[in-house]
N, CA, C and O atoms as a printed pandas DataFrame, in Angstrom:
     atom_number atom_name residue_name chain_id  residue_number  x_coord  y_coord  z_coord
0              1         N          UNK        A               1   29.939   -1.829  -39.379
1              2        CA          UNK        A               1   29.310   -2.170  -38.112
2              3         C          UNK        A               1   29.918   -3.514  -37.618
3              4         O          UNK        A               1   30.189   -4.366  -38.465
4              5         N          UNK        A               2   30.125   -3.730  -36.442
5              6        CA          UNK        A               2   30.555   -4.979  -35.849
6              7         C          UNK        A               2   29.541   -5.374  -34.716
7              8         O          UNK        A               2   29.088   -4.548  -33.925
8              9         N          UNK        A               3   29.247   -6.618  -34.709
9             10        CA          UNK        A               3   28.356   -7.159  -33.660
10            11         C          UNK        A               3   28.867   -8.427  -33.082
11            12         O          UNK        A               3   29.214   -9.316  -33.860
12            13         N          UNK        A               4   28.947   -8.599  -31.827
13            14        CA          UNK        A               4   29.516   -9.877  -31.285
14            15         C          UNK        A               4   28.661  -10.278  -30.084
15            16         O          UNK        A               4   27.972   -9.475  -29.455
16            17         N          UNK        A               5   28.759  -11.592  -29.813
17            18        CA          UNK        A               5   28.284  -12.238  -28.595
18            19         C          UNK        A               5   29.572  -12.749  -27.851
19            20         O          UNK        A               5   30.380  -13.526  -28.360
20            21         N          UNK        A               6   29.661  -12.257  -26.671
21            22        CA          UNK        A               6   30.990  -12.670  -25.976
22            23         C          UNK        A               6   30.857  -12.686  -24.486
23            24         O          UNK        A               6   29.930  -12.118  -23.908
24            25         N          UNK        A               7   31.841  -13.374  -23.856
25            26        CA          UNK        A               7   32.077  -13.344  -22.386
26            27         C          UNK        A               7   33.499  -13.197  -22.037
27            28         O          UNK        A               7   34.322  -12.857  -22.887
28            29         N          UNK        A               8   33.821  -13.445  -20.796
29            30        CA          UNK        A               8   35.230  -13.281  -20.433
30            31         C          UNK        A               8   36.127  -14.327  -21.139
31            32         O          UNK        A               8   37.324  -14.090  -21.301
32            33         N          UNK        A               9   35.599  -15.404  -21.533
33            34        CA          UNK        A               9   36.411  -16.424  -22.260
34            35         C          UNK        A               9   36.693  -16.049  -23.765
35            36         O          UNK        A               9   37.579  -16.643  -24.379
36            37         N          UNK        A              10   35.995  -15.137  -24.310
37            38        CA          UNK        A              10   36.155  -14.698  -25.675
38            39         C          UNK        A              10   34.864  -14.455  -26.444
39            40         O          UNK        A              10   33.770  -14.331  -25.895
40            41         N          UNK        A              11   35.075  -14.395  -27.765
41            42        CA          UNK        A              11   34.005  -14.091  -28.711
42            43         C          UNK        A              11   33.379  -15.425  -29.127
43            44         O          UNK        A              11   34.076  -16.349  -29.545
44            45         N          UNK        A              12   32.072  -15.504  -29.005
45            46        CA          UNK        A              12   31.362  -16.795  -29.323
46            47         C          UNK        A              12   30.435  -16.589  -30.494
47            48         O          UNK        A              12   29.875  -17.562  -31.000
48            49         N          UNK        A              13   30.254  -15.394  -30.936
49            50        CA          UNK        A              13   29.442  -15.134  -32.175
50            51         C          UNK        A              13   29.871  -13.836  -32.833
51            52         O          UNK        A              13   30.349  -12.921  -32.163
52            53         N          UNK        A              14   29.706  -13.758  -34.112
53            54        CA          UNK        A              14   30.098  -12.594  -34.896
54            55         C          UNK        A              14   29.019  -12.272  -35.924
55            56         O          UNK        A              14   28.354  -13.184  -36.416
56            57         N          UNK        A              15   28.839  -11.058  -36.244
57            58        CA          UNK        A              15   27.785  -10.598  -37.237
58            59         C          UNK        A              15   28.114  -11.241  -38.647
59            60         O          UNK        A              15   29.248  -11.284  -39.124
60            61         N          UNK        A              16   26.993  -11.724  -39.235
61            62        CA          UNK        A              16   27.069  -12.114  -40.590
62            63         C          UNK        A              16   26.721  -11.004  -41.539
63            64         O          UNK        A              16   25.665  -10.384  -41.405
64            65         N          UNK        A              17   27.597  -10.730  -42.515
65            66        CA          UNK        A              17   27.212   -9.605  -43.453
66            67         C          UNK        A              17   25.865   -9.932  -44.242
67            68         O          UNK        A              17   25.555  -11.064  -44.614
68            69         N          UNK        A              18   25.171   -8.869  -44.427
69            70        CA          UNK        A              18   23.811   -8.921  -45.044
70            71         C          UNK        A              18   23.919   -8.066  -46.292
71            72         O          UNK        A              18   24.067   -6.851  -46.162
72            73         N          UNK        A              19   23.857   -8.618  -47.485
73            74        CA          UNK        A              19   23.903   -7.790  -48.720
74            75         C          UNK        A              19   22.739   -6.869  -48.745
75            76         O          UNK        A              19   21.611   -7.201  -48.383
76            77         N          UNK        A              20   23.084   -5.646  -49.208
77            78        CA          UNK        A              20   22.015   -4.603  -49.372
78            79         C          UNK        A              20   21.323   -4.224  -48.089
79            80         O          UNK        A              20   20.129   -3.924  -48.098
80            81         N          UNK        A              21   22.046   -4.228  -46.982
81            82        CA          UNK        A              21   21.628   -3.800  -45.685
82            83         C          UNK        A              21   21.272   -2.415  -45.534
83            84         O          UNK        A              21   21.490   -1.686  -46.502
84            85         N          UNK        A              22   20.754   -1.908  -44.474
85            86        CA          UNK        A              22   20.333   -0.488  -44.234
86            87         C          UNK        A              22   21.516    0.373  -44.394
87            88         O          UNK        A              22   21.398    1.414  -45.041
88            89         N          UNK        A              23   22.664    0.039  -43.862
89            90        CA          UNK        A              23   23.883    0.902  -43.901
90            91         C          UNK        A              23   24.385    1.065  -45.320
91            92         O          UNK        A              23   24.972    2.104  -45.626
92            93         N          UNK        A              24   24.190    0.103  -46.200
93            94        CA          UNK        A              24   24.673    0.163  -47.624
94            95         C          UNK        A              24   23.640    1.051  -48.365
95            96         O          UNK        A              24   24.051    1.871  -49.185
96            97         N          UNK        A              25   22.390    0.929  -48.127
97            98        CA          UNK        A              25   21.361    1.689  -48.780
98            99         C          UNK        A              25   21.313    3.123  -48.299
99           100         O          UNK        A              25   21.049    4.042  -49.074
100          101         N          UNK        A              26   21.566    3.304  -47.030
101          102        CA          UNK        A              26   21.505    4.621  -46.394
102          103         C          UNK        A              26   22.673    4.865  -45.507
103          104         O          UNK        A              26   22.593    4.824  -44.279
104          105         N          UNK        A              27   23.894    5.152  -46.252
105          106        CA          UNK        A              27   25.125    5.384  -45.433
106          107         C          UNK        A              27   24.941    6.485  -44.405
107          108         O          UNK        A              27   24.208    7.443  -44.653
108          109         N          UNK        A              28   25.596    6.365  -43.250
109          110        CA          UNK        A              28   25.553    7.409  -42.264
110          111         C          UNK        A              28   25.829    8.798  -42.733
111          112         O          UNK        A              28   25.240    9.767  -42.253
112          113         N          UNK        A              29   26.736    8.891  -43.683
113          114        CA          UNK        A              29   27.092   10.277  -44.233
114          115         C          UNK        A              29   25.883   10.942  -44.873
115          116         O          UNK        A              29   25.872   12.164  -45.021
116          117         N          UNK        A              30   24.885   10.193  -45.251
117          118        CA          UNK        A              30   23.718   10.767  -45.882
118          119         C          UNK        A              30   22.487   11.087  -44.907
119          120         O          UNK        A              30   21.451   11.600  -45.332
120          121         N          UNK        A              31   22.683   10.750  -43.592
121          122        CA          UNK        A              31   21.604   10.871  -42.611
122          123         C          UNK        A              31   21.459   12.373  -42.228
123          124         O          UNK        A              31   22.470   13.026  -41.971
124          125         N          UNK        A              32   20.259   12.913  -42.188
125          126        CA          UNK        A              32   20.064   14.228  -41.593
126          127         C          UNK        A              32   20.286   14.132  -40.110
127          128         O          UNK        A              32   20.098   13.057  -39.541
128          129         N          UNK        A              33   20.676   15.204  -39.454
129          130        CA          UNK        A              33   20.836   15.219  -38.009
130          131         C          UNK        A              33   19.606   14.729  -37.290
131          132         O          UNK        A              33   18.517   15.184  -37.640
132          133         N          UNK        A              34   19.678   13.846  -36.319
133          134        CA          UNK        A              34   18.594   13.430  -35.524
134          135         C          UNK        A              34   17.725   12.350  -36.120
135          136         O          UNK        A              34   16.691   12.009  -35.546
136          137         N          UNK        A              35   18.124   11.791  -37.283
137          138        CA          UNK        A              35   17.356   10.746  -37.950
138          139         C          UNK        A              35   17.842    9.396  -37.419
139          140         O          UNK        A              35   19.036    9.175  -37.217
140          141         N          UNK        A              36   16.870    8.500  -37.200
141          142        CA          UNK        A              36   17.149    7.117  -36.675
142          143         C          UNK        A              36   17.041    6.186  -37.906
143          144         O          UNK        A              36   16.149    6.332  -38.742
144          145         N          UNK        A              37   18.014    5.197  -37.985
145          146        CA          UNK        A              37   17.906    4.185  -39.014
146          147         C          UNK        A              37   17.961    2.806  -38.343
147          148         O          UNK        A              37   18.885    2.529  -37.579
148          149         N          UNK        A              38   17.020    1.981  -38.612
149          150        CA          UNK        A              38   17.050    0.609  -38.008
150          151         C          UNK        A              38   17.875   -0.323  -38.914
151          152         O          UNK        A              38   17.664   -0.402  -40.124
152          153         N          UNK        A              39   18.793   -1.000  -38.292
153          154        CA          UNK        A              39   19.620   -1.975  -38.998
154          155         C          UNK        A              39   19.531   -3.279  -38.256
155          156         O          UNK        A              39   20.027   -3.396  -37.135
156          157         N          UNK        A              40   18.901   -4.267  -38.869
157          158        CA          UNK        A              40   18.817   -5.577  -38.250
158          159         C          UNK        A              40   20.100   -6.457  -38.610
159          160         O          UNK        A              40   20.562   -6.467  -39.751
160          161         N          UNK        A              41   20.600   -7.139  -37.637
161          162        CA          UNK        A              41   21.842   -7.860  -37.760
162          163         C          UNK        A              41   21.574   -9.433  -37.480
163          164         O          UNK        A              41   20.772   -9.849  -36.644
164          165         N          UNK        A              42   22.325  -10.181  -38.261
165          166        CA          UNK        A              42   22.314  -11.602  -37.946
166          167         C          UNK        A              42   23.726  -11.929  -37.283
167          168         O          UNK        A              42   24.782  -11.511  -37.757
168          169         N          UNK        A              43   23.640  -12.699  -36.167
169          170        CA          UNK        A              43   24.888  -13.103  -35.478
170          171         C          UNK        A              43   25.083  -14.629  -35.565
171          172         O          UNK        A              43   24.206  -15.351  -35.090
172          173         N          UNK        A              44   26.124  -15.143  -36.113
173          174        CA          UNK        A              44   26.331  -16.548  -36.235
174          175         C          UNK        A              44   27.053  -16.985  -34.883
175          176         O          UNK        A              44   28.199  -16.623  -34.618
176          177         N          UNK        A              45   26.306  -17.771  -34.077
177          178        CA          UNK        A              45   26.726  -18.265  -32.855
178          179         C          UNK        A              45   27.521  -19.558  -32.955
179          180         O          UNK        A              45   27.012  -20.489  -33.580
180          181         N          UNK        A              46   28.689  -19.703  -32.412
181          182        CA          UNK        A              46   29.465  -20.943  -32.517
182          183         C          UNK        A              46   28.610  -22.121  -31.857
183          184         O          UNK        A              46   28.136  -22.006  -30.727
184          185         N          UNK        A              47   28.457  -23.196  -32.598
185          186        CA          UNK        A              47   27.675  -24.312  -32.009
186          187         C          UNK        A              47   28.264  -24.938  -30.736
187          188         O          UNK        A              47   27.600  -25.632  -29.967
188          189         N          UNK        A              48   29.543  -24.643  -30.575
189          190        CA          UNK        A              48   30.212  -25.151  -29.289
190          191         C          UNK        A              48   30.097  -24.164  -28.143
191          192         O          UNK        A              48   30.771  -24.328  -27.126
192          193         N          UNK        A              49   29.275  -23.162  -28.276
193          194        CA          UNK        A              49   29.088  -22.159  -27.161
194          195         C          UNK        A              49   28.531  -22.849  -25.936
195          196         O          UNK        A              49   27.486  -23.493  -26.031
196          197         N          UNK        A              50   29.174  -22.744  -24.801
197          198        CA          UNK        A              50   28.576  -23.347  -23.573
198          199         C          UNK        A              50   27.421  -22.564  -23.138
199          200         O          UNK        A              50   27.276  -21.389  -23.476
200          201         N          UNK        A              51   26.509  -23.264  -22.315
201          202        CA          UNK        A              51   25.335  -22.523  -21.692
202          203         C          UNK        A              51   25.870  -21.410  -20.850
203          204         O          UNK        A              51   26.948  -21.537  -20.268
204          205         N          UNK        A              52   25.167  -20.349  -20.770
205          206        CA          UNK        A              52   25.574  -19.179  -19.915
206          207         C          UNK        A              52   25.007  -17.891  -20.437
207          208         O          UNK        A              52   24.221  -17.830  -21.382
208          209         N          UNK        A              53   25.483  -16.816  -19.724
209          210        CA          UNK        A              53   25.111  -15.452  -20.104
210          211         C          UNK        A              53   26.272  -14.874  -21.006
211          212         O          UNK        A              53   27.458  -15.125  -20.792
212          213         N          UNK        A              54   25.842  -14.120  -21.978
213          214        CA          UNK        A              54   26.812  -13.524  -22.958
214          215         C          UNK        A              54   26.424  -12.137  -23.233
215          216         O          UNK        A              54   25.233  -11.859  -23.370
216          217         N          UNK        A              55   27.386  -11.200  -23.329
217          218        CA          UNK        A              55   27.156   -9.833  -23.645
218          219         C          UNK        A              55   26.941   -9.715  -25.160
219          220         O          UNK        A              55   27.581  -10.427  -25.934
220          221         N          UNK        A              56   26.040   -8.813  -25.583
221          222        CA          UNK        A              56   25.909   -8.503  -26.967
222          223         C          UNK        A              56   26.508   -7.138  -27.144
223          224         O          UNK        A              56   26.124   -6.189  -26.461
224          225         N          UNK        A              57   27.461   -7.028  -28.069
225          226        CA          UNK        A              57   28.218   -5.784  -28.235
226          227         C          UNK        A              57   28.226   -5.382  -29.627
227          228         O          UNK        A              57   28.499   -6.177  -30.527
228          229         N          UNK        A              58   27.906   -4.047  -29.845
229          230        CA          UNK        A              58   27.862   -3.525  -31.236
230          231         C          UNK        A              58   28.859   -2.405  -31.274
231          232         O          UNK        A              58   29.032   -1.670  -30.302
232          233         N          UNK        A              59   29.582   -2.268  -32.521
233          234        CA          UNK        A              59   30.594   -1.210  -32.612
234          235         C          UNK        A              59   30.567   -0.630  -33.969
235          236         O          UNK        A              59   29.998   -1.194  -34.903
236          237         N          UNK        A              60   31.209    0.542  -34.079
237          238        CA          UNK        A              60   31.409    1.154  -35.376
238          239         C          UNK        A              60   32.837    0.728  -35.875
239          240         O          UNK        A              60   33.790    0.608  -35.105
240          241         N          UNK        A              61   32.904    0.511  -37.235
241          242        CA          UNK        A              61   34.155    0.109  -37.809
242          243         C          UNK        A              61   34.639    1.110  -38.695
243          244         O          UNK        A              61   33.862    1.686  -39.456
244          245         N          UNK        A              62   35.972    1.394  -38.659
245          246        CA          UNK        A              62   36.600    2.345  -39.578
246          247         C          UNK        A              62   36.842    1.543  -40.922
247          248         O          UNK        A              62   37.697    0.662  -41.020
248          249         N          UNK        A              63   36.052    1.913  -41.883
249          250        CA          UNK        A              63   36.044    1.158  -43.185
250          251         C          UNK        A              63   37.399    1.149  -43.837
251          252         O          UNK        A              63   37.769    0.154  -44.460
252          253         N          UNK        A              64   38.152    2.216  -43.719
253          254        CA          UNK        A              64   39.444    2.354  -44.375
254          255         C          UNK        A              64   40.483    1.454  -43.716
255          256         O          UNK        A              64   41.291    0.841  -44.414
256          257         N          UNK        A              65   40.481    1.361  -42.394
257          258        CA          UNK        A              65   41.495    0.556  -41.652
258          259         C          UNK        A              65   40.931   -0.821  -41.277
259          260         O          UNK        A              65   41.700   -1.761  -41.075
260          261         N          UNK        A              66   39.669   -0.948  -41.186
261          262        CA          UNK        A              66   39.087   -2.283  -40.893
262          263         C          UNK        A              66   39.043   -2.677  -39.413
263          264         O          UNK        A              66   38.802   -3.834  -39.069
264          265         N          UNK        A              67   39.286   -1.674  -38.536
265          266        CA          UNK        A              67   39.247   -1.968  -37.124
266          267         C          UNK        A              67   38.037   -1.282  -36.397
267          268         O          UNK        A              67   37.512   -0.275  -36.873
268          269         N          UNK        A              68   37.650   -1.809  -35.330
269          270        CA          UNK        A              68   36.506   -1.322  -34.485
270          271         C          UNK        A              68   36.950   -0.067  -33.767
271          272         O          UNK        A              68   37.985   -0.045  -33.101
272          273         N          UNK        A              69   36.140    0.993  -33.912
273          274        CA          UNK        A              69   36.387    2.304  -33.345
274          275         C          UNK        A              69   35.938    2.374  -31.893
275          276         O          UNK        A              69   36.679    2.764  -30.991
276          277         N          UNK        A              70   34.673    1.972  -31.717
277          278        CA          UNK        A              70   34.018    2.092  -30.450
278          279         C          UNK        A              70   32.948    1.068  -30.355
279          280         O          UNK        A              70   32.272    0.771  -31.340
280          281         N          UNK        A              71   32.770    0.484  -29.110
281          282        CA          UNK        A              71   31.760   -0.531  -28.918
282          283         C          UNK        A              71   30.863   -0.176  -27.790
283          284         O          UNK        A              71   31.247    0.483  -26.824
284          285         N          UNK        A              72   29.541   -0.676  -27.955
285          286        CA          UNK        A              72   28.524   -0.322  -26.951
286          287         C          UNK        A              72   27.879   -1.620  -26.504
287          288         O          UNK        A              72   27.518   -2.426  -27.362
288          289         N          UNK        A              73   27.717   -1.865  -25.244
289          290        CA          UNK        A              73   27.015   -3.000  -24.731
290          291         C          UNK        A              73   25.532   -2.788  -24.977
291          292         O          UNK        A              73   24.972   -1.739  -24.659
292          293         N          UNK        A              74   24.907   -3.813  -25.554
293          294        CA          UNK        A              74   23.538   -3.777  -25.964
294          295         C          UNK        A              74   22.651   -4.777  -25.108
295          296         O          UNK        A              74   21.492   -4.995  -25.460
296          297         N          UNK        A              75   23.131   -5.317  -24.112
297          298        CA          UNK        A              75   22.367   -6.244  -23.308
298          299         C          UNK        A              75   23.010   -7.568  -23.169
299          300         O          UNK        A              75   24.166   -7.738  -23.556
300          301         N          UNK        A              76   22.297   -8.528  -22.625
301          302        CA          UNK        A              76   22.760   -9.870  -22.333
302          303         C          UNK        A              76   21.865  -10.884  -22.947
303          304         O          UNK        A              76   20.652  -10.678  -22.925
304          305         N          UNK        A              77   22.345  -11.961  -23.494
305          306        CA          UNK        A              77   21.589  -13.139  -23.870
306          307         C          UNK        A              77   21.967  -14.394  -23.150
307          308         O          UNK        A              77   23.123  -14.610  -22.787
308          309         N          UNK        A              78   21.002  -15.190  -22.957
309          310        CA          UNK        A              78   21.156  -16.458  -22.219
310          311         C          UNK        A              78   21.196  -17.578  -23.218
311          312         O          UNK        A              78   20.246  -17.755  -23.981
312          313         N          UNK        A              79   22.301  -18.367  -23.240
313          314        CA          UNK        A              79   22.407  -19.610  -24.101
314          315         C          UNK        A              79   22.110  -20.768  -23.205
315          316         O          UNK        A              79   22.692  -20.928  -22.132
316          317         N          UNK        A              80   21.171  -21.589  -23.678
317          318        CA          UNK        A              80   20.841  -22.810  -22.927
318          319         C          UNK        A              80   21.273  -24.086  -23.692
319          320         O          UNK        A              80   21.546  -24.069  -24.893
320          321         N          UNK        A              81   21.314  -25.150  -22.945
321          322        CA          UNK        A              81   21.667  -26.444  -23.600
322          323         C          UNK        A              81   20.575  -26.904  -24.488
323          324         O          UNK        A              81   20.690  -27.958  -25.114
């Protein structure tokens, strides 16, 4: 899984790995069809991030190649001074 906070200027925050997270304990290959799994993420925001609106984007990562396969917009966050 990949999670980012970003705008047109670039990426301002990235997901921090969490040991023993939901996807490690319950890998998607073991999910029955139609089952939902909640996975909480921590995003480390750059302390130099200027005030403004930023998109929150989550994506699936190809574990063997290490690149993001597909990303989904999950809303907007407002960063203030």
